[in-house]
N, C-alpha and C positions, 0 to 999 in steps of 0.2 A: 573904444574906437580903434579900429585897425589902422596901423601906420605902415606904409611901404618901406622897403629897405633904404637906409640912409647911413651917413657917416656915424651918427649916434647909435643907431640900431641896425647893424649889418644885415640882419635877416628880417627886419621889421618887427612889429608887435602883433599880438593876438587882439581879438575884439575886446578883451578885458584889460588891455594895456600892458600885458607881460612881454618882456623881451624874449623873442624866440631864440636868439643866439645863447642867452644865459640859460634858458631851459635846456637847450641842446647840450651845453657843457655839463650842466648839473645832471642831466639824464645819463651821461656816460659813466658817472660815478655809480649810479644805481645799477646800471647794466653790468659793470665789472664786479660789483659786490655780489649781486645775485649769481652771476656766472661762476665766479671762483668759489663762492660758498657752496652752491649746489654741486659743483664738480668735486670739491674736496670731500663732501659727505658721500657722494655716489661712489667715488673711487675707494674711500675707506671701507664702506659697507661691502661693496663688491669684492674687494680684495680679501677681506676677512672671511666672507662667506665662501669664496672660491678656495681659499687656503684650507679651511676646515672641512669643506665638502670633499675636496680632492684628496686630502691627506688621510682622513679617517675613514671615508667611504661608509658602506653599510647603511644603517638607519639614519645616521647624521646626514649623509649625502642625499639619501632619498627624501628626507624631510625638507632640507634646505632647497633642493631643486624643485620640489612641488610648490613651495612658497614662491620660488622664482617664476614658475609657470603661471601661478595666480596673478602675480604682479605684471607679467607680460600680457596677460589677457585683459587687463583693465586699460581702457583708452586714456591716454595721458591728459589731454586738455580738459575733457569733461570731469575727470577726477580732480584736477587742480581747481576747477571752478566750484565744484561741490564742496570741497574741503575749505576753500576760501570763504564760501558762503556760510558754512557752519562755524568755523573758528574765527572768522573775521577777516576783512580784506587788508591784511598786512603783508609786507614783503617777506617776512620770515615764515609765514604760513605757506606762501607760494613756494619758497625754498624747501620747506618740509614736504610738501606734496610732490614736488619733483624728485626729491631724494628717495621717497618711498617707492617710486616706480622706475627710475632710470638705472638702478644698480644691477638688475638681473643679467643684462648683456655682458657686462664686464665680469660678473661672477662666473658665468658659464665658460667664457674663454680662459679665465685664470684657472678654473677648476680643471679644464682639459690639460693645461700646462703643468699643473701640480701632479696630475695623474702620471705624467711622463717623468717628472723630476723625482718623485718619491721612489722610483725603481732604480735610480742611478747608484753607482757603486759608492760614491762618497756619502750618500745617505745611509746605505747599509753599513758603512764603516762608522758613521756617527752613532747608529743604533748599537753596534757592537761595542763601542767605547762607553756606552752607558748614558748617552745624551737623552734628556727628556724630550717628550713630544713637542712641547712648546719651544724648546731651544732649537730643535730641528726645523720647526716651522718658521721661526722668525730669524734664526741665525744662518741657516743653510738654504732654505727654499725661498723665503720672501725676497732677499736681494736679487734673485734670478728672475722673479716675475714683476719686480718694481718697474722696469721700463715699459712693460706691457700695460701696467696699471696707469702709468702717466700718459700713455697713448689714449686710453679711454677717457682720461681726465680732460684732454684737449678737445675731444669730441663732445663730452658732456657740457663743456662751457658754451658751445654754440647752441646746443639743444636748450639749455637753461635760459639763455638770453632770448631766444626765439619764443619760448613758452611764456616767459615773463612779459614780453611785449604783447603777445596775444591776449593774455589774461588782463593786462592793463587796458588794452584797447576795448575789451568787452566790459570794463568797469568793475572788475573783481580784485583789483590791486589796491594798495594803500592810497586813499585819495589825498593824503598830505605829502606824498612823495612824488616828485616830478620824474617821470620816466619817459622814454621815447614812445612807448605804447600809449601813455597818457596823452602825450602831445598829438599823436595820431587820432585818438578818440576826441580830443578837444577840437581838432580841425574838422573831423567828420561831423560832429554835432553842430558846428558853426557853418557847415556847408561850404568849406573852403574850396573844394574841388569845383563846384558849380559857379563859384564866384571868381575862379581863376587865381586864387591865392596860393600858388605853387610854392612860394617861399616859406609857407607855413608847414606843409606836410611832406614835401620832398626831402628836406635835410634829415629829419629823423628816420625816414624810410631808408635813405642811403646809408646812414650810420649803422642801422640794424643789419643791412645786407653786408656791408664791409666788415663789421665785427664778426658776424657769423662765418663769413667766407674766410676771414683770417684764421679762425679756429679750425676750419676744415683744412686749409692749406698747411697749417702747422702740423695737424695730425697726419696728413699725407706725407709730408717731408720726414716726420719722425718715424712713420711706418717704413718708408724706404731705407732709413738709416738702420732700423732694427732688422729688417729683412732685405738685404742687398739684392736678392734674386728678383725682387719686384722692379728693379731698375731696367731689367732686360725687356 
């Protein structure tokens, strides 16, 4: 039985008697776990691919970039739905699906940066001093592209949260985990909109918008910090 907002239940309850405010708070944990986990994997894979493709070039560059082209050609949301349907509707399968497709953009940008860095004089000096390729990659080049990788990480957090909410709303996420997308799906199934129960579906929708917007604004501010010319 649905209860309206009260002092005991600030946002009311669902038709099954669940406290909407408690679901909202618990859903923030799931959103942050999915967002940060997916962003970490995306940045790690994209950075490694960009480093190796840009530094070694040749067949390694061609092979990795063709794999990136294939990943870019696959639509994200249908792929996440299909993978979740085959492997099971769990949170980590959703993170895996997003990680497989969101890394090519960061890899391409980092590769372009590495192509420029590998021709610098200090890299030539490191080669002349006998440094190995791995030492040059991770000691001399990687620190210079790390800020760029973190920029893509903040963007990936927003994409991951939005994708997870979409998958949960469609019913392909873990049914035992409360997420904002699951709250929207529950409200939709219970016809909350037609019944005027705005306190049920408006709060999770606002939380999704605010969290994704926060990731976008962080990335914009970080981008202006890295590239001061963008402030003009």
